[in-house]
C-alpha positions as CSV (number, residue, x, y, z in Angstrom):
1,X,0.0,0.0,0.0
2,X,1.3,3.4,-0.8
3,X,2.1,5.6,2.2
4,X,1.8,9.1,0.2
5,X,-0.7,10.9,-1.9
6,X,1.9,12.0,-4.4
7,X,1.5,10.8,-7.9
8,X,4.4,11.0,-10.1
9,X,2.4,10.3,-13.1
10,X,0.4,13.7,-12.6
11,X,3.8,15.4,-12.2
12,X,5.0,14.0,-15.6
13,X,1.6,15.1,-17.2
14,X,2.0,18.5,-15.9
15,X,5.3,18.8,-17.4
16,X,4.2,18.4,-21.0
17,X,3.8,14.7,-21.7
18,X,1.1,14.2,-24.3
19,X,-2.2,12.3,-23.2
20,X,-3.3,9.0,-24.4
21,X,-5.9,8.7,-27.2
22,X,-8.4,6.1,-27.5
23,X,-6.2,4.6,-30.3
24,X,-3.3,4.6,-28.4
25,X,-5.0,2.8,-25.6
26,X,-5.9,0.1,-27.9
27,X,-2.2,-0.2,-29.0
28,X,-1.1,-0.3,-25.5
29,X,-3.6,-3.2,-24.5
30,X,-2.3,-5.1,-27.6
31,X,1.3,-4.5,-26.4
32,X,0.5,-5.5,-22.9
33,X,-0.9,-8.8,-24.1
34,X,2.2,-9.4,-26.2
35,X,4.9,-8.2,-23.7
36,X,3.2,-7.6,-20.4
37,X,4.0,-4.1,-20.2
38,X,2.6,-1.2,-22.2
39,X,5.3,0.4,-24.8
40,X,4.4,3.9,-23.4
41,X,4.9,3.0,-19.9
42,X,8.2,1.3,-20.8
43,X,9.3,4.5,-22.4
44,X,8.2,6.7,-19.4
45,X,9.7,4.3,-16.9
46,X,12.4,2.1,-18.5
47,X,13.1,0.4,-14.9
48,X,9.6,-0.8,-14.7
49,X,8.7,0.8,-11.4
50,X,5.0,1.2,-10.5
51,X,3.3,4.3,-9.4
52,X,2.9,3.2,-5.7
53,X,6.5,2.6,-5.6
54,X,7.6,6.0,-6.8
55,X,4.7,7.5,-4.6
56,X,6.4,5.9,-1.5
57,X,9.9,7.0,-2.5
58,X,8.8,10.8,-2.8
59,X,6.8,10.6,0.5
60,X,9.9,9.2,2.4
61,X,12.4,11.4,0.9
62,X,10.3,14.2,1.7
63,X,10.0,13.3,5.5
64,X,13.7,12.1,5.7
65,X,15.5,14.5,3.3
66,X,18.2,11.7,2.3
67,X,17.8,7.8,2.6
68,X,18.9,4.6,1.1
69,X,16.8,2.5,-1.2
70,X,17.0,-0.3,1.6
71,X,15.6,2.2,4.3
72,X,12.8,3.2,1.9
73,X,12.1,-0.4,1.4
74,X,11.9,-0.9,5.3
75,X,9.7,1.8,5.9
76,X,7.2,1.1,3.1
77,X,7.8,-2.6,2.1
78,X,9.1,-4.3,5.0
79,X,7.8,-7.8,3.7
80,X,10.5,-7.5,0.8
81,X,14.0,-9.1,1.3
82,X,15.5,-7.2,-1.7
83,X,15.3,-3.5,-2.4
84,X,15.4,-3.9,-6.3
85,X,11.9,-2.5,-7.0
86,X,12.5,0.5,-4.7
87,X,15.9,1.0,-6.5
88,X,14.2,0.8,-9.8
89,X,11.5,3.6,-8.8
90,X,14.3,5.7,-7.6
91,X,16.0,5.5,-11.1
92,X,12.9,6.1,-13.0
93,X,12.2,9.2,-10.8
94,X,15.8,10.3,-11.5
95,X,15.0,10.1,-15.1
96,X,12.3,12.6,-14.7
97,X,14.2,14.8,-12.4
98,X,12.3,14.7,-8.8
99,X,15.2,12.8,-7.3
100,X,18.9,12.6,-7.4
101,X,21.8,10.7,-5.9
102,X,25.1,12.5,-5.1
103,X,26.9,9.9,-3.0
104,X,26.8,6.9,-1.1
105,X,26.9,5.7,2.6
106,X,30.8,5.0,2.3
107,X,31.5,8.6,2.0
108,X,33.7,10.2,-0.7
109,X,36.2,7.2,-1.3
110,X,33.3,4.5,-1.2
111,X,32.2,2.4,-4.1
112,X,28.7,1.3,-4.5
113,X,28.4,-2.6,-3.8
114,X,31.7,-3.0,-2.0
115,X,32.5,-2.9,1.8
116,X,33.0,0.6,2.9
117,X,35.8,1.6,5.4
118,X,33.4,0.2,8.1
119,X,30.1,-1.7,8.1
120,X,28.2,-3.3,5.3
121,X,28.2,-2.7,1.7
122,X,27.8,1.0,0.5
123,X,24.5,2.1,-0.9
124,X,23.4,5.2,-2.8
125,X,21.9,7.9,-1.1
126,X,18.9,9.7,-2.6
127,X,17.3,13.1,-1.9
128,X,14.7,15.3,-3.7
129,X,15.4,18.0,-6.1
130,X,13.9,21.4,-6.0
131,X,10.9,20.0,-8.4
132,X,10.6,16.9,-6.2
133,X,10.5,19.0,-3.1
134,X,7.8,21.4,-4.3
135,X,5.8,18.2,-5.6
136,X,6.3,16.5,-2.1
137,X,5.1,19.8,-0.5
138,X,1.9,20.0,-2.3
139,X,0.9,16.5,-1.9
140,X,2.2,15.2,1.2
141,X,-0.1,15.7,4.5
142,X,1.2,18.8,6.3
143,X,3.6,19.4,3.6
144,X,7.3,19.4,3.9
145,X,9.8,21.1,6.4
146,X,13.2,22.4,5.5
147,X,15.0,22.8,2.3
148,X,17.2,20.5,-0.1
149,X,19.5,18.4,1.5
150,X,22.4,19.5,-1.0
151,X,25.8,18.0,-0.4
152,X,24.8,15.7,2.6
153,X,25.2,12.7,0.5
154,X,28.8,13.4,-0.5
155,X,30.2,12.8,3.1
156,X,28.1,9.6,3.7
157,X,25.5,11.3,5.5
158,X,26.3,9.1,8.7
159,X,24.3,11.3,11.2
160,X,21.3,11.2,8.7
161,X,21.6,7.3,8.5
162,X,21.4,7.0,12.4
163,X,18.3,9.4,12.4
164,X,16.7,7.3,9.9
165,X,17.1,4.1,11.7
166,X,15.6,5.9,14.8
167,X,12.8,6.8,12.4
168,X,12.5,3.1,11.1
169,X,12.1,1.8,14.7
170,X,9.1,4.1,15.4
171,X,7.3,3.1,12.3
172,X,8.0,-0.6,12.0
173,X,8.5,-1.4,15.7
174,X,11.0,-3.8,17.4
175,X,12.8,-6.8,15.5
176,X,12.5,-9.1,18.3
177,X,9.8,-11.8,18.1
178,X,7.8,-10.5,20.9
179,X,8.6,-6.8,20.5
180,X,6.1,-4.1,20.3
181,X,4.9,-2.7,17.0
182,X,5.2,0.7,15.5
183,X,3.2,3.7,16.6
184,X,3.0,5.7,13.4
185,X,3.7,6.2,9.8
186,X,6.6,7.9,8.1
187,X,4.5,11.0,7.4
188,X,4.5,11.6,11.2
189,X,8.1,12.8,10.8
190,X,9.8,15.8,9.6
191,X,13.6,15.9,9.9
192,X,16.0,18.9,10.3
193,X,13.4,21.3,11.6
194,X,14.6,24.9,12.2
195,X,13.4,26.5,15.6
196,X,14.6,30.1,15.9
197,X,15.4,31.1,19.6
198,X,14.6,34.8,18.7
199,X,12.9,36.8,15.9
200,X,15.6,37.7,13.4
201,X,18.3,35.8,15.4
202,X,20.8,33.1,13.9
203,X,20.7,31.3,17.0
204,X,18.2,28.5,16.7
205,X,17.6,24.8,17.6
206,X,18.0,22.4,14.6
207,X,15.8,19.4,15.4
208,X,17.0,16.2,14.2
209,X,13.4,14.8,13.9
210,X,10.0,16.1,15.0
211,X,7.4,13.4,15.6
212,X,3.7,14.2,15.6
213,X,1.8,10.9,16.5
214,X,-1.4,12.2,18.7
215,X,-3.3,8.9,18.1
216,X,-0.3,7.1,19.8
217,X,-0.3,9.4,22.8
218,X,2.5,11.5,21.7
219,X,1.3,14.9,20.3
220,X,4.7,16.2,19.6
221,X,8.3,14.7,20.5
222,X,11.6,16.2,19.7
223,X,14.1,13.5,18.7
224,X,17.9,14.1,18.9
225,X,20.5,11.1,17.8
226,X,23.8,11.5,19.6
227,X,26.5,9.3,17.8
228,X,29.2,10.1,20.4
229,X,31.1,12.5,17.9
230,X,30.7,15.5,20.2
231,X,31.4,16.0,23.8
232,X,28.6,15.5,26.5
233,X,29.1,19.4,27.1
234,X,28.0,20.0,23.4
235,X,24.9,17.7,23.8
236,X,24.1,19.5,26.9
237,X,24.4,22.9,25.2
238,X,21.6,21.8,22.7
239,X,19.2,20.8,25.4
240,X,19.9,24.4,26.8
241,X,18.9,25.9,23.4
242,X,15.8,23.9,23.7
243,X,15.0,25.6,27.0
244,X,15.6,28.9,25.6
245,X,13.5,28.2,22.5
246,X,10.5,27.0,24.6
247,X,10.6,30.1,26.7
248,X,10.5,32.3,23.5
249,X,7.5,34.7,23.8
250,X,5.5,35.8,20.9
251,X,6.3,39.5,19.8
252,X,2.7,40.5,20.1
253,X,2.6,39.4,23.8
254,X,6.0,41.0,24.5
255,X,4.7,44.2,23.1
256,X,1.4,44.2,24.8
257,X,3.0,43.5,28.1
258,X,5.3,46.3,27.8
259,X,2.4,48.8,27.0
260,X,0.8,47.5,30.3
261,X,-2.3,46.1,28.6
262,X,-1.5,42.3,29.1
263,X,0.3,39.8,31.2
264,X,-0.1,37.1,28.8
265,X,2.5,34.5,28.3
266,X,1.9,33.2,24.7
267,X,4.8,31.0,23.5
268,X,6.2,30.6,20.3
269,X,6.3,26.8,20.2
270,X,2.5,26.8,20.7
271,X,1.8,28.4,17.3
272,X,3.8,25.3,15.7
273,X,3.0,22.5,17.8
274,X,-0.1,21.1,19.6
275,X,-0.5,21.0,23.3
276,X,1.2,18.1,24.9
277,X,-1.5,17.3,27.4
278,X,1.2,17.1,29.9
279,X,3.2,19.3,32.3
280,X,6.1,20.8,31.0
281,X,7.3,21.7,27.5
282,X,7.3,19.5,24.6
283,X,9.4,16.5,25.4
284,X,12.8,16.0,24.1
285,X,14.4,12.4,23.5
286,X,17.9,11.7,23.0
287,X,18.9,8.5,21.2
288,X,22.3,7.4,22.0
289,X,24.4,5.1,19.5
290,X,28.0,4.4,18.2
291,X,29.5,3.2,21.4
292,X,30.1,0.2,23.4
293,X,27.4,-0.4,26.3
294,X,29.7,0.7,29.2
295,X,30.6,3.9,27.3
296,X,27.1,4.4,26.5
297,X,26.0,4.4,29.9
298,X,28.6,6.7,31.0
299,X,27.8,9.0,28.5
300,X,24.0,8.9,29.3
301,X,24.8,9.6,33.0
302,X,27.1,12.5,32.3
303,X,24.5,14.2,29.8
304,X,21.9,13.9,32.6
305,X,24.1,15.6,35.0
306,X,25.0,18.4,33.0
307,X,21.4,18.9,31.8
308,X,19.6,18.5,35.3
309,X,18.8,22.3,35.6
310,X,16.8,22.0,32.2
311,X,14.5,19.0,33.2
312,X,14.3,19.0,37.0
313,X,11.0,20.8,37.1
314,X,9.4,19.1,34.1
315,X,6.8,17.2,36.2
316,X,5.3,20.6,37.3
317,X,3.3,23.1,35.7
318,X,5.4,24.8,33.2
319,X,6.9,28.2,34.0
320,X,9.0,29.7,31.0
321,X,12.7,29.4,31.7
322,X,12.3,27.3,34.8
323,X,13.8,24.0,33.6
324,X,10.5,22.4,32.4
325,X,11.8,20.2,29.6
326,X,10.8,16.6,29.9
327,X,13.9,14.7,28.9
328,X,13.8,10.9,27.7
329,X,17.1,8.8,26.7
330,X,17.5,5.4,25.2
331,X,20.0,3.5,23.0
332,X,19.2,3.0,19.3
333,X,20.0,-0.7,19.5
334,X,17.3,-1.3,22.3
335,X,14.9,1.1,20.3
336,X,15.5,-1.2,17.2
337,X,15.0,-4.3,19.2
338,X,12.0,-3.6,21.3
339,X,10.4,-0.7,19.4
340,X,9.3,2.7,21.0
341,X,6.4,1.2,23.0
342,X,8.7,-1.4,24.5
343,X,10.5,-0.8,27.9
344,X,13.5,1.3,26.6
345,X,13.0,4.8,27.8
346,X,14.5,6.3,30.8
347,X,12.7,9.7,31.9
348,X,15.1,12.0,33.7
349,X,14.0,12.8,37.2
350,X,11.4,10.0,37.4
351,X,13.2,7.6,39.4
352,X,11.8,4.5,37.7
353,X,12.8,1.7,35.5
354,X,12.9,2.0,31.7
355,X,9.1,2.1,30.3
356,X,7.3,2.4,27.1
357,X,7.2,5.8,25.5
358,X,3.9,7.0,26.8
359,X,4.6,5.6,30.3
360,X,7.8,7.5,30.3
361,X,5.9,10.6,29.2
362,X,3.3,10.3,31.6
363,X,5.7,9.6,34.5
364,X,3.8,6.3,35.4
365,X,4.7,2.6,35.6
366,X,1.4,1.5,33.8
């Protein structure tokens, strides 16, 4: 089943392709009877992809910005064991312009189909072009956040790949036989979302992924992926920026308060995201990966220690700037194994064992 509403056929027709007459339809029927594929379709799509496959590729790239064919397959067709049909869809899309590949997962010196410098064989990385982004923005539910991921693939996009693995865990659920399933579809995510700390300021939070899954009890969740490439202090600084952004007051409220006509506290984030239904600001989840279990545990403890001033009051009614950011942490390996609804989340300050996502957000054991 297609996960998106985009129809590449419409894009091609709008770009000047001729319509099909009744005579041509009869010829295509005859061609289909002889070869199994209409001649016109083979000309338009030489790799033989189907419309749902192309739709799904555009939808996933609209949400994730950059991805491999295997990641798109895992999100949209997990029952398949080979990504050939998705690769063919991407190649057909590239022929018409909506997508392009600028690199692979092994980085500048990697070669497709051969082992990279570490890990499995390298795969092509795909992104939307300007035409593809515009098309996805018009056809995806809630549109597309952010711009083009130009140049990301040239360096291997290792961080984006870790973010994508996190998204896959949320959508597909855990890999263990008794693991909980996924809680949303790929369209619930937007990656690389820009949240300015002040109007006209370059200072901002760039969120790795924003999840909106109200039906699953998660109206909004900010997700950060930490691969251990920065110091714990830098990770803590990002949570401090979240605290600053969540305290940002709307300009209209500031002006009214200054004139003495209002004491309102309208916050900027409330214009972008729905109410959480819980104390504190929108929650932030940090997913740790890329290190051994002992190193991961030490890093999580250090980050919790450095960020305590930003989450210590997250169980209380929120007051801007008073440390009310709910913080959850987990390991990517655990998330992939057990799924987001499994017992993988530790809630900072809760003093409870790891729980499922909703239980961790609620601060309850049940």
